[in-house]
C-alpha positions, 0 to 999 in steps of 0.5 A: 166276681172279685174286685180289681182296686187297680182297674177300679182306681183308673176306670172312672165312674165304675165301683165293684162289688165282690160278687155279680148276680147270674145274668139272664141273657144270651151268651154274647155282648159287645161293649162300645166305650172309647176309654180303654179303661172302661172297655177293659174293665167291663170285659173282665167283669161281664166275662164271668156271665157271658160266654163271648165279651168283645170290645171296640173302640169305634162304631166303625169297629163295632160294625165290623164285630157285628158283621162278623159275629151275632151279639145278644147285647150291646153295651154302648157309650153315646158319645164315640169318636167317630160319631154319634152312638145314637146316629149309628144304633137308628141306622143299625135299627133301619137295616133290620137289626133288633140287637138289645142296647143299654146306652151309658153316658156322662152327661146328666141330660134328660133329652139324652136319655129320652132320645136314647130310648127313642133310638131302641135303647132297653136301659139307659144308664148315667155316669159315674155307675156301680156295677150292680147298676149295670147287671139290673140294666143287663136283666132288665133287658133280658126279661124285656125281651122275655117278655116279647117274645112271650107276648108273641108266643103266648097264644101258642105256648099257654096251650096244654100239652098233654101226656108224656112228650105232649102225645097221647097214646099207648099203642106199639106204633106211639110208644115207637114214636115217643122213643123216637122223640126222646132219641133225636131230641137233644141233637142239633139235627133238622126233623121231619114229620110225616102224616096225615091232617090231624094226627098231631104233627104240631105236638110232635114237633113241641115235644121234640123241642120241650126235650131238646134242652134248648133255652129258645122259644118254639115258634110254628109257622104254617108255610101254605098259610099266607103268600110268598112275599108275606111269608118271606117277611114273616120268617126273616123279617125285614128293614125300615122302608122294605116295601109299601107300609114297612115304617119301621124295621120288624124282627122275623120267626127265625130271630124270635126262635133264636136258641130255641125251635121254628116248626115249619108246617106244612112245609110241601106247600112252601113256594120254590123260591122261598125254599130256594132262600130256606135252603140257603138259611140251613147251610148257612146259618144266616138270615137277611131281612128283606130289603137288607144287606147285613147277614144275621147269625142265627141258631135256631133249629128247624123242625118241618112237617107235611102231609104231601109225600115229599119225594113224590113232589120232588119228582113232579118238581114241585119241591126241591131235591137238595131241600128235601134231603136237607131236612129228611135227616130224621123221619118221624111218621105219625099213624092216622087215628084209624091204625091205633084205635087202642088209643081212642078211649084214652084220647076221648076221656082227655078231650072230655076233661079238657073240654068240659073245663073250658065249657063250663059243662057236666062231663057226661058219662061214657059207658061201653056203647059210646066208646064201642061207637067212637072206636068203630070210626075210621076218623078221616080228620084223625085226633082233631076230628075226634076232638071236634066230635066231642066238642060238638056233642057236648054243646048240643048235649047229645050223647058221644055215640049219637055222632057216630054213625053206623057206617064207621064216619061221623053222623051229621044231625042223625040221632041213632039213639038205639043203642047196638045191644048184641052180645059181640057189641056188649062183649067190645064195648066192655073191652074197649072200656077196660081198655081205656081204662088201663090207658091202653095198657093191654097186659093190664087190660087183659088181667083186668079181664080175666083173659090173655093178652093175645087174646085181647091182642087177636079181638082187637086186631080183628075189630080192626080189620072189619072196621070196628 
């Protein structure tokens, strides 16, 4: 940033260097100061770092700008011509606004600084100050916001995301899913993910976010896990005093996901009253905290998921038709595990590696008999059930094949220690082992086995039809 001697000379308390650092903050800042020279200079200086820089001379003007636009940061003088900046910001907090605030003041008063921090300020700068001090304060505020989001999201976001696009699978259907994820991820359109429980709908949603290029966080919520009133507060936040126990304003998940993606799992369980409010948000791109009267603009991509037939739910009157069409812009359908048996060996090896490391146990030998038993199961709980069975076997010190009964469902407490040594079972186990070693690549597995890909596909398809 180049210096402006004329502006600097007429701007009390501000010293300018040639360049300022890149500031890790959102795109919009509001400057509130009663001195015209300070407003003008800060506007031009911060224009190099923010896409939108607006200025206001008093609280009333700033309030009108906040009503019309979303701002990521407010830089405000404590002494304003129409009222106290501290009292005004406190009012914003009580109304549900969680805008980050940096206060400036010409009064060298420790009590004033303490009052500013109590009012919810992220930082306090005493005039006169150098422009580098302001940049440092903005960066500290950005880091504080980042840590706040990370602390909220940490249990979700530190989970390891395996494989391409967060999804393990090399069968043709999963390749189609991954290709669709790559195609729709950079777009802003809403996505509706269909699939049975345990098929990996959240992993697919994370993959869409990871490849979207959106700078914000990925936030997930299960819509069927809480009451309608609690769900509204969780999504939109609430103002102080909105209901019994609301002793302070609280930011909702839409705010945490600003600039990122909000994953609404089990959207089919959302109550009808909340469906109407969600539709309003999708149409207007604004939210209103519970008990508040101020609309807050949000930039959030919605990814929803369901294990229900939403078209049937619409017909039964349990889901709004307008919301269904608004969500179902792009559909991603995840196949159940019984329709992608080729992926079971690769999934098994992934879960073994991960769970053995987590549990601190020695990785057991995985042979053809184990893989044959695992691949013969229908897995009604899909990938989640496969993982749980593997974890149970590791904890009990049993072979993986012992946890699967002959009929193709997980065994409950059965030993089943005697392996099937028939020629057909041995052949099937060996082929599945080689296929798993080739990460599900049928051409490579066929090459290793010395057979044609067509022969391999015919055998795998025959096992699928027979439940094996």
